[in-house]
N, C-alpha and C positions, 0 to 999 in steps of 0.2 A: 176248852182245849183246842189247840190249833190242829188243823188237818195237815198231815205231812204225807208226802209221796216219796216212796223209796224206789229208785230205779236200779234194776239188776241187769248186769251184762254177763253173758256166758262167754268166757274167753276160750278160744280154740286156736289151734295152730294155723288156721286159715285166715284169721282176722289180721288185717294189715293196716298200717297208717302210711300215707304218702307224705314224704318230706318235701320241702320247698324245691329241691333240685329234681324232683320226680321219682326218686328212689323210694320203693316201698319196703317197710320193715315190719316184722311181726310184732304184735302188741304183747304177746306172751313170750317171755324169755326165761332161761334158767339162771342167768346171772353168774355164769362160770367162764365168761369170755376171757378174762385175764388170769384165771386160776392156773397155777402150775400143773403140769401133768403129774399124775400119781394117785395114790389111794384116797387122799382127801377130796380131790375133784371127782373121782369115781363114786365115792360115797355120796357126795352132794347131788350128783346127777341121778344116782339110784334112788335116793330119798325123794327127790322131786318127782 
């Protein structure tokens, strides 16, 4: 049986990635950037 290694990464709000233009962005996002305002977006953020 092959030996496999699993790499685990703990995502936090402080973890950032630097883009080619030097701007840093968070690695963890809620995915609601283009969601319209309202109950659906509020529920998505609350659930996350």
